[in-house]
Backbone as XML, in Angstrom:
<?xml version="1.0"?>
<chain id="A" units="angstrom">
  <residue number="1" name="MET">
    <atom name="N" x="-107.738" y="-98.150" z="9.691"/>
    <atom name="CA" x="-108.261" y="-97.715" z="11.026"/>
    <atom name="C" x="-109.173" y="-96.809" z="11.704"/>
  </residue>
  <residue number="2" name="THR">
    <atom name="N" x="-109.884" y="-97.528" z="12.819"/>
    <atom name="CA" x="-111.421" y="-97.646" z="13.622"/>
    <atom name="C" x="-110.581" y="-96.493" z="14.648"/>
  </residue>
  <residue number="3" name="THR">
    <atom name="N" x="-111.098" y="-95.269" z="15.225"/>
    <atom name="CA" x="-110.823" y="-94.767" z="17.016"/>
    <atom name="C" x="-111.990" y="-94.523" z="16.794"/>
  </residue>
  <residue number="4" name="THR">
    <atom name="N" x="-111.757" y="-94.185" z="18.356"/>
    <atom name="CA" x="-113.526" y="-93.700" z="19.184"/>
    <atom name="C" x="-113.497" y="-92.594" z="19.248"/>
  </residue>
  <residue number="5" name="ASN">
    <atom name="N" x="-112.391" y="-92.155" z="19.518"/>
    <atom name="CA" x="-112.262" y="-90.012" z="19.687"/>
    <atom name="C" x="-111.303" y="-89.698" z="19.180"/>
  </residue>
  <residue number="6" name="GLY">
    <atom name="N" x="-111.919" y="-88.472" z="18.923"/>
    <atom name="CA" x="-110.383" y="-87.254" z="18.336"/>
    <atom name="C" x="-108.907" y="-87.105" z="19.007"/>
  </residue>
  <residue number="7" name="GLN">
    <atom name="N" x="-109.131" y="-87.454" z="20.348"/>
    <atom name="CA" x="-107.457" y="-87.705" z="20.649"/>
    <atom name="C" x="-107.543" y="-88.663" z="20.610"/>
  </residue>
  <residue number="8" name="GLU">
    <atom name="N" x="-107.657" y="-89.818" z="20.614"/>
    <atom name="CA" x="-107.748" y="-91.153" z="19.690"/>
    <atom name="C" x="-106.850" y="-91.578" z="18.076"/>
  </residue>
  <residue number="9" name="ASP">
    <atom name="N" x="-107.651" y="-90.368" z="18.041"/>
    <atom name="CA" x="-107.081" y="-90.788" z="16.261"/>
    <atom name="C" x="-106.262" y="-89.828" z="15.698"/>
  </residue>
  <residue number="10" name="LEU">
    <atom name="N" x="-105.842" y="-88.958" z="16.720"/>
    <atom name="CA" x="-104.578" y="-87.879" z="16.554"/>
    <atom name="C" x="-103.504" y="-88.350" z="16.763"/>
  </residue>
  <residue number="11" name="ALA">
    <atom name="N" x="-103.425" y="-89.274" z="18.342"/>
    <atom name="CA" x="-101.974" y="-90.165" z="18.113"/>
    <atom name="C" x="-101.746" y="-91.098" z="17.531"/>
  </residue>
  <residue number="12" name="SER">
    <atom name="N" x="-103.141" y="-91.777" z="16.758"/>
    <atom name="CA" x="-102.592" y="-93.188" z="15.690"/>
    <atom name="C" x="-102.061" y="-92.261" z="14.768"/>
  </residue>
  <residue number="13" name="LEU">
    <atom name="N" x="-103.092" y="-91.674" z="13.670"/>
    <atom name="CA" x="-102.601" y="-91.052" z="13.126"/>
    <atom name="C" x="-100.953" y="-90.704" z="12.879"/>
  </residue>
  <residue number="14" name="ARG">
    <atom name="N" x="-100.711" y="-89.908" z="14.056"/>
    <atom name="CA" x="-99.180" y="-89.376" z="13.771"/>
    <atom name="C" x="-97.796" y="-90.058" z="13.938"/>
  </residue>
  <residue number="15" name="VAL">
    <atom name="N" x="-98.668" y="-91.798" z="13.670"/>
    <atom name="CA" x="-97.611" y="-92.776" z="13.938"/>
    <atom name="C" x="-98.178" y="-93.592" z="12.264"/>
  </residue>
  <residue number="16" name="HIS">
    <atom name="N" x="-98.987" y="-93.511" z="12.133"/>
    <atom name="CA" x="-99.359" y="-94.341" z="11.172"/>
    <atom name="C" x="-98.557" y="-93.569" z="10.267"/>
  </residue>
  <residue number="17" name="ASP">
    <atom name="N" x="-98.098" y="-94.974" z="9.240"/>
    <atom name="CA" x="-97.657" y="-94.181" z="7.898"/>
    <atom name="C" x="-97.751" y="-95.580" z="6.478"/>
  </residue>
  <residue number="18" name="PRO">
    <atom name="N" x="-98.376" y="-95.038" z="5.955"/>
    <atom name="CA" x="-98.778" y="-93.295" z="5.045"/>
    <atom name="C" x="-100.332" y="-93.375" z="6.018"/>
  </residue>
  <residue number="19" name="LEU">
    <atom name="N" x="-100.733" y="-92.132" z="5.438"/>
    <atom name="CA" x="-102.361" y="-91.788" z="5.885"/>
    <atom name="C" x="-103.084" y="-92.198" z="5.410"/>
  </residue>
  <residue number="20" name="PRO">
    <atom name="N" x="-104.263" y="-92.826" z="6.166"/>
    <atom name="CA" x="-105.340" y="-92.969" z="5.627"/>
    <atom name="C" x="-105.836" y="-92.157" z="4.222"/>
  </residue>
  <residue number="21" name="ALA">
    <atom name="N" x="-106.451" y="-92.670" z="3.150"/>
    <atom name="CA" x="-106.449" y="-92.263" z="2.393"/>
    <atom name="C" x="-107.756" y="-90.744" z="2.187"/>
  </residue>
  <residue number="22" name="LEU">
    <atom name="N" x="-108.179" y="-91.477" z="3.559"/>
    <atom name="CA" x="-110.046" y="-91.017" z="3.984"/>
    <atom name="C" x="-109.870" y="-90.763" z="5.655"/>
  </residue>
  <residue number="23" name="SER">
    <atom name="N" x="-110.564" y="-89.660" z="5.544"/>
    <atom name="CA" x="-110.866" y="-89.728" z="7.134"/>
    <atom name="C" x="-112.411" y="-89.222" z="7.296"/>
  </residue>
  <residue number="24" name="LEU">
    <atom name="N" x="-112.969" y="-90.103" z="7.744"/>
    <atom name="CA" x="-114.271" y="-90.269" z="8.291"/>
    <atom name="C" x="-114.980" y="-89.458" z="9.914"/>
  </residue>
  <residue number="25" name="LEU">
    <atom name="N" x="-115.178" y="-88.369" z="9.863"/>
    <atom name="CA" x="-115.671" y="-87.535" z="10.888"/>
    <atom name="C" x="-116.834" y="-87.260" z="11.855"/>
  </residue>
  <residue number="26" name="ASP">
    <atom name="N" x="-116.842" y="-88.060" z="12.741"/>
    <atom name="CA" x="-118.389" y="-87.206" z="13.002"/>
    <atom name="C" x="-117.842" y="-86.604" z="14.097"/>
  </residue>
  <residue number="27" name="LEU">
    <atom name="N" x="-118.753" y="-85.735" z="14.264"/>
    <atom name="CA" x="-118.891" y="-84.218" z="14.913"/>
    <atom name="C" x="-118.978" y="-84.816" z="16.740"/>
  </residue>
  <residue number="28" name="MET">
    <atom name="N" x="-119.966" y="-85.828" z="17.140"/>
    <atom name="CA" x="-119.772" y="-85.539" z="18.209"/>
    <atom name="C" x="-119.375" y="-86.701" z="19.059"/>
  </residue>
  <residue number="29" name="MET">
    <atom name="N" x="-118.304" y="-87.114" z="19.807"/>
    <atom name="CA" x="-117.163" y="-87.986" z="20.248"/>
    <atom name="C" x="-116.828" y="-87.166" z="21.204"/>
  </residue>
  <residue number="30" name="PRO">
    <atom name="N" x="-116.721" y="-88.725" z="22.180"/>
    <atom name="CA" x="-116.368" y="-88.509" z="23.973"/>
    <atom name="C" x="-114.587" y="-87.869" z="23.673"/>
  </residue>
  <residue number="31" name="VAL">
    <atom name="N" x="-114.512" y="-87.319" z="24.801"/>
    <atom name="CA" x="-112.606" y="-87.244" z="24.862"/>
    <atom name="C" x="-112.902" y="-85.618" z="24.371"/>
  </residue>
  <residue number="32" name="MET">
    <atom name="N" x="-112.265" y="-85.950" z="22.720"/>
    <atom name="CA" x="-112.282" y="-84.954" z="21.816"/>
    <atom name="C" x="-112.855" y="-85.117" z="20.786"/>
  </residue>
  <residue number="33" name="ASP">
    <atom name="N" x="-114.133" y="-84.026" z="20.627"/>
    <atom name="CA" x="-114.996" y="-83.788" z="19.647"/>
    <atom name="C" x="-114.928" y="-83.817" z="18.305"/>
  </residue>
  <residue number="34" name="GLY">
    <atom name="N" x="-115.309" y="-84.024" z="17.399"/>
    <atom name="CA" x="-114.630" y="-83.736" z="15.941"/>
    <atom name="C" x="-114.459" y="-82.073" z="15.580"/>
  </residue>
  <residue number="35" name="VAL">
    <atom name="N" x="-114.900" y="-81.159" z="16.011"/>
    <atom name="CA" x="-114.394" y="-79.881" z="15.612"/>
    <atom name="C" x="-113.193" y="-79.577" z="16.231"/>
  </residue>
  <residue number="36" name="HIS">
    <atom name="N" x="-112.369" y="-80.390" z="17.310"/>
    <atom name="CA" x="-111.392" y="-79.746" z="17.872"/>
    <atom name="C" x="-110.040" y="-80.954" z="17.179"/>
  </residue>
  <residue number="37" name="PHE">
    <atom name="N" x="-110.946" y="-81.923" z="17.099"/>
    <atom name="CA" x="-110.147" y="-82.967" z="16.245"/>
    <atom name="C" x="-109.646" y="-82.437" z="14.633"/>
  </residue>
  <residue number="38" name="ARG">
    <atom name="N" x="-110.634" y="-81.621" z="13.807"/>
    <atom name="CA" x="-110.382" y="-81.412" z="12.888"/>
    <atom name="C" x="-109.323" y="-79.612" z="13.067"/>
  </residue>
  <residue number="39" name="ARG">
    <atom name="N" x="-109.371" y="-78.788" z="13.800"/>
    <atom name="CA" x="-108.828" y="-77.856" z="14.258"/>
    <atom name="C" x="-107.314" y="-78.011" z="14.500"/>
  </residue>
  <residue number="40" name="LYS">
    <atom name="N" x="-106.894" y="-79.023" z="15.376"/>
    <atom name="CA" x="-105.726" y="-79.709" z="15.190"/>
    <atom name="C" x="-105.099" y="-80.538" z="13.770"/>
  </residue>
  <residue number="41" name="GLN">
    <atom name="N" x="-105.683" y="-80.570" z="13.269"/>
    <atom name="CA" x="-105.885" y="-81.864" z="12.455"/>
    <atom name="C" x="-105.103" y="-80.844" z="11.352"/>
  </residue>
  <residue number="42" name="GLN">
    <atom name="N" x="-105.487" y="-80.179" z="10.733"/>
    <atom name="CA" x="-105.270" y="-79.086" z="9.657"/>
    <atom name="C" x="-104.122" y="-77.987" z="10.255"/>
  </residue>
  <residue number="43" name="ALA">
    <atom name="N" x="-104.284" y="-77.962" z="11.752"/>
    <atom name="CA" x="-102.668" y="-77.163" z="12.184"/>
    <atom name="C" x="-101.428" y="-77.738" z="12.071"/>
  </residue>
  <residue number="44" name="ASP">
    <atom name="N" x="-101.497" y="-79.228" z="11.808"/>
    <atom name="CA" x="-100.986" y="-80.197" z="11.944"/>
    <atom name="C" x="-100.455" y="-80.228" z="10.689"/>
  </residue>
  <residue number="45" name="PRO">
    <atom name="N" x="-99.051" y="-79.750" z="9.710"/>
    <atom name="CA" x="-98.528" y="-80.285" z="8.805"/>
    <atom name="C" x="-98.870" y="-81.159" z="8.324"/>
  </residue>
  <residue number="46" name="GLU">
    <atom name="N" x="-98.285" y="-82.365" z="8.723"/>
    <atom name="CA" x="-98.390" y="-83.510" z="8.114"/>
    <atom name="C" x="-99.338" y="-84.225" z="8.275"/>
  </residue>
  <residue number="47" name="LEU">
    <atom name="N" x="-100.738" y="-83.842" z="9.083"/>
    <atom name="CA" x="-101.934" y="-84.457" z="9.244"/>
    <atom name="C" x="-102.714" y="-83.312" z="7.986"/>
  </residue>
  <residue number="48" name="GLN">
    <atom name="N" x="-102.832" y="-82.413" z="7.815"/>
    <atom name="CA" x="-103.648" y="-81.805" z="6.563"/>
    <atom name="C" x="-104.021" y="-81.756" z="5.957"/>
  </residue>
  <residue number="49" name="GLN">
    <atom name="N" x="-103.309" y="-82.568" z="4.855"/>
    <atom name="CA" x="-103.233" y="-82.822" z="3.856"/>
    <atom name="C" x="-103.849" y="-84.304" z="3.945"/>
  </residue>
  <residue number="50" name="MET">
    <atom name="N" x="-104.478" y="-84.952" z="4.680"/>
    <atom name="CA" x="-105.541" y="-86.002" z="4.570"/>
    <atom name="C" x="-107.018" y="-85.594" z="4.570"/>
  </residue>
  <residue number="51" name="PRO">
    <atom name="N" x="-107.879" y="-85.907" z="3.215"/>
    <atom name="CA" x="-109.060" y="-86.098" z="3.057"/>
    <atom name="C" x="-109.963" y="-85.705" z="4.418"/>
  </residue>
  <residue number="52" name="VAL">
    <atom name="N" x="-110.557" y="-85.231" z="4.736"/>
    <atom name="CA" x="-111.809" y="-85.213" z="6.069"/>
    <atom name="C" x="-113.107" y="-85.004" z="5.305"/>
  </residue>
  <residue number="53" name="VAL">
    <atom name="N" x="-114.301" y="-86.074" z="5.616"/>
    <atom name="CA" x="-115.447" y="-86.232" z="5.260"/>
    <atom name="C" x="-116.171" y="-86.024" z="6.752"/>
  </residue>
  <residue number="54" name="VAL">
    <atom name="N" x="-116.817" y="-84.639" z="7.121"/>
    <atom name="CA" x="-117.894" y="-85.068" z="8.282"/>
    <atom name="C" x="-119.209" y="-85.233" z="8.511"/>
  </residue>
  <residue number="55" name="PHE">
    <atom name="N" x="-119.389" y="-86.110" z="9.380"/>
    <atom name="CA" x="-120.903" y="-86.307" z="9.619"/>
    <atom name="C" x="-121.853" y="-85.812" z="10.460"/>
  </residue>
  <residue number="56" name="SER">
    <atom name="N" x="-122.351" y="-85.064" z="10.291"/>
    <atom name="CA" x="-123.569" y="-84.008" z="10.529"/>
    <atom name="C" x="-124.600" y="-84.137" z="11.223"/>
  </residue>
  <residue number="57" name="ALA">
    <atom name="N" x="-125.429" y="-83.626" z="12.051"/>
    <atom name="CA" x="-126.992" y="-83.730" z="12.368"/>
    <atom name="C" x="-126.914" y="-82.519" z="11.577"/>
  </residue>
  <residue number="58" name="GLY">
    <atom name="N" x="-128.295" y="-82.180" z="11.399"/>
    <atom name="CA" x="-129.240" y="-80.936" z="10.573"/>
    <atom name="C" x="-128.582" y="-79.913" z="11.144"/>
  </residue>
  <residue number="59" name="VAL">
    <atom name="N" x="-128.529" y="-79.662" z="13.234"/>
    <atom name="CA" x="-128.982" y="-78.647" z="13.630"/>
    <atom name="C" x="-127.513" y="-78.198" z="13.591"/>
  </residue>
  <residue number="60" name="ASN">
    <atom name="N" x="-125.958" y="-79.450" z="13.194"/>
    <atom name="CA" x="-124.601" y="-78.965" z="13.387"/>
    <atom name="C" x="-123.801" y="-78.838" z="11.601"/>
  </residue>
  <residue number="61" name="LEU">
    <atom name="N" x="-125.173" y="-78.677" z="11.042"/>
    <atom name="CA" x="-124.490" y="-78.362" z="9.328"/>
    <atom name="C" x="-123.483" y="-76.939" z="9.261"/>
  </residue>
  <residue number="62" name="ARG">
    <atom name="N" x="-124.326" y="-75.664" z="10.117"/>
    <atom name="CA" x="-123.024" y="-74.634" z="9.806"/>
    <atom name="C" x="-122.163" y="-75.053" z="10.283"/>
  </residue>
  <residue number="63" name="ARG">
    <atom name="N" x="-121.990" y="-75.137" z="12.019"/>
    <atom name="CA" x="-120.612" y="-75.868" z="12.394"/>
    <atom name="C" x="-119.680" y="-76.210" z="11.503"/>
  </residue>
  <residue number="64" name="ALA">
    <atom name="N" x="-120.401" y="-77.774" z="11.395"/>
    <atom name="CA" x="-119.755" y="-78.470" z="9.814"/>
    <atom name="C" x="-119.105" y="-78.098" z="8.819"/>
  </residue>
  <residue number="65" name="LEU">
    <atom name="N" x="-119.524" y="-77.121" z="8.331"/>
    <atom name="CA" x="-119.039" y="-76.389" z="7.145"/>
    <atom name="C" x="-118.305" y="-75.177" z="7.483"/>
  </residue>
  <residue number="66" name="LEU">
    <atom name="N" x="-117.816" y="-75.259" z="8.630"/>
    <atom name="CA" x="-117.149" y="-74.057" z="9.219"/>
    <atom name="C" x="-115.994" y="-74.403" z="9.395"/>
  </residue>
  <residue number="67" name="LEU">
    <atom name="N" x="-115.706" y="-75.833" z="9.664"/>
    <atom name="CA" x="-114.207" y="-76.773" z="9.484"/>
    <atom name="C" x="-113.793" y="-77.077" z="7.870"/>
  </residue>
  <residue number="68" name="THR">
    <atom name="N" x="-114.181" y="-76.639" z="7.218"/>
    <atom name="CA" x="-114.045" y="-76.886" z="5.738"/>
    <atom name="C" x="-113.393" y="-78.277" z="5.485"/>
  </residue>
  <residue number="69" name="PRO">
    <atom name="N" x="-114.721" y="-78.932" z="5.052"/>
    <atom name="CA" x="-114.391" y="-79.879" z="5.096"/>
    <atom name="C" x="-113.880" y="-80.774" z="3.849"/>
  </residue>
  <residue number="70" name="ASP">
    <atom name="N" x="-113.813" y="-82.282" z="3.466"/>
    <atom name="CA" x="-113.504" y="-81.896" z="2.030"/>
    <atom name="C" x="-115.159" y="-82.208" z="1.251"/>
  </residue>
  <residue number="71" name="ALA">
    <atom name="N" x="-115.927" y="-82.922" z="2.106"/>
    <atom name="CA" x="-117.228" y="-82.914" z="2.216"/>
    <atom name="C" x="-118.439" y="-83.304" z="3.738"/>
  </residue>
  <residue number="72" name="CYS">
    <atom name="N" x="-119.411" y="-83.026" z="3.477"/>
    <atom name="CA" x="-120.299" y="-83.362" z="4.846"/>
    <atom name="C" x="-121.909" y="-83.991" z="4.359"/>
  </residue>
  <residue number="73" name="TRP">
    <atom name="N" x="-121.671" y="-85.006" z="5.310"/>
    <atom name="CA" x="-122.900" y="-86.087" z="4.840"/>
    <atom name="C" x="-123.562" y="-85.369" z="6.064"/>
  </residue>
  <residue number="74" name="LEU">
    <atom name="N" x="-125.427" y="-85.138" z="6.019"/>
    <atom name="CA" x="-126.119" y="-84.142" z="6.691"/>
    <atom name="C" x="-126.464" y="-86.408" z="7.156"/>
  </residue>
  <residue number="75" name="LYS">
    <atom name="N" x="-126.113" y="-86.285" z="8.325"/>
    <atom name="CA" x="-127.232" y="-88.016" z="8.806"/>
    <atom name="C" x="-128.781" y="-87.620" z="9.079"/>
  </residue>
  <residue number="76" name="PRO">
    <atom name="N" x="-129.536" y="-88.953" z="8.826"/>
    <atom name="CA" x="-128.995" y="-89.282" z="7.899"/>
    <atom name="C" x="-128.266" y="-89.440" z="6.479"/>
  </residue>
  <residue number="77" name="PHE">
    <atom name="N" x="-127.409" y="-90.150" z="6.091"/>
    <atom name="CA" x="-127.117" y="-90.212" z="4.584"/>
    <atom name="C" x="-127.027" y="-91.280" z="3.660"/>
  </residue>
  <residue number="78" name="GLU">
    <atom name="N" x="-127.669" y="-91.191" z="2.185"/>
    <atom name="CA" x="-127.791" y="-92.102" z="1.599"/>
    <atom name="C" x="-126.767" y="-92.731" z="1.405"/>
  </residue>
  <residue number="79" name="TYR">
    <atom name="N" x="-126.917" y="-94.158" z="1.214"/>
    <atom name="CA" x="-125.882" y="-95.345" z="1.658"/>
    <atom name="C" x="-125.321" y="-94.724" z="-0.030"/>
  </residue>
  <residue number="80" name="GLU">
    <atom name="N" x="-125.866" y="-94.720" z="-0.687"/>
    <atom name="CA" x="-124.917" y="-94.407" z="-2.630"/>
    <atom name="C" x="-124.049" y="-93.115" z="-2.334"/>
  </residue>
  <residue number="81" name="GLU">
    <atom name="N" x="-124.568" y="-92.179" z="-1.315"/>
    <atom name="CA" x="-123.326" y="-91.002" z="-1.338"/>
    <atom name="C" x="-122.326" y="-91.382" z="-0.809"/>
  </residue>
  <residue number="82" name="PHE">
    <atom name="N" x="-122.396" y="-92.667" z="0.622"/>
    <atom name="CA" x="-121.193" y="-92.937" z="1.000"/>
    <atom name="C" x="-120.228" y="-93.448" z="0.075"/>
  </residue>
  <residue number="83" name="VAL">
    <atom name="N" x="-120.646" y="-94.629" z="-0.363"/>
    <atom name="CA" x="-120.189" y="-95.341" z="-1.108"/>
    <atom name="C" x="-119.634" y="-94.339" z="-1.926"/>
  </residue>
  <residue number="84" name="GLU">
    <atom name="N" x="-120.164" y="-93.430" z="-3.169"/>
    <atom name="CA" x="-119.585" y="-92.263" z="-4.379"/>
    <atom name="C" x="-118.421" y="-91.717" z="-4.263"/>
  </residue>
  <residue number="85" name="THR">
    <atom name="N" x="-118.476" y="-90.638" z="-2.637"/>
    <atom name="CA" x="-117.397" y="-90.562" z="-1.765"/>
    <atom name="C" x="-116.164" y="-90.813" z="-1.350"/>
  </residue>
  <residue number="86" name="VAL">
    <atom name="N" x="-117.143" y="-92.201" z="-0.655"/>
    <atom name="CA" x="-115.142" y="-93.443" z="-0.074"/>
    <atom name="C" x="-114.785" y="-93.931" z="-1.699"/>
  </residue>
  <residue number="87" name="THR">
    <atom name="N" x="-115.626" y="-93.809" z="-2.837"/>
    <atom name="CA" x="-114.680" y="-94.286" z="-3.710"/>
    <atom name="C" x="-114.104" y="-92.828" z="-4.485"/>
  </residue>
  <residue number="88" name="ARG">
    <atom name="N" x="-114.162" y="-91.886" z="-4.569"/>
    <atom name="CA" x="-114.016" y="-90.481" z="-4.926"/>
    <atom name="C" x="-112.205" y="-90.377" z="-4.037"/>
  </residue>
  <residue number="89" name="TYR">
    <atom name="N" x="-112.214" y="-91.119" z="-2.984"/>
    <atom name="CA" x="-111.515" y="-90.408" z="-2.035"/>
    <atom name="C" x="-110.140" y="-92.146" z="-1.961"/>
  </residue>
  <residue number="90" name="THR">
    <atom name="N" x="-110.597" y="-92.433" z="-2.216"/>
    <atom name="CA" x="-109.544" y="-94.037" z="-1.864"/>
    <atom name="C" x="-109.197" y="-94.327" z="-3.778"/>
  </residue>
  <residue number="91" name="THR">
    <atom name="N" x="-109.977" y="-94.190" z="-4.666"/>
    <atom name="CA" x="-109.295" y="-94.767" z="-5.964"/>
    <atom name="C" x="-107.698" y="-93.940" z="-6.780"/>
  </residue>
  <residue number="92" name="ARG">
    <atom name="N" x="-107.776" y="-92.757" z="-5.792"/>
    <atom name="CA" x="-106.342" y="-91.631" z="-6.588"/>
    <atom name="C" x="-105.584" y="-92.062" z="-7.158"/>
  </residue>
</chain>
């Protein structure tokens, strides 16, 4: 499932069954940014169980870590790191 902003993502997740194995979240999105998405996702008992990996530019690292993601990648990130993390969450 692919969405273009946090608002669209929340709406889609609320009707998606089962939830995706992993959410790849960029902090910089239009309409609803990644910070607001993550706060709403964490407050929703149905959605809070879904693991989230946050993408962040170095200047936003502190902000990203405050969102308590399951993992955080600094842009640009290594392809091997991407594959390893996605594999870890999708082969449970």
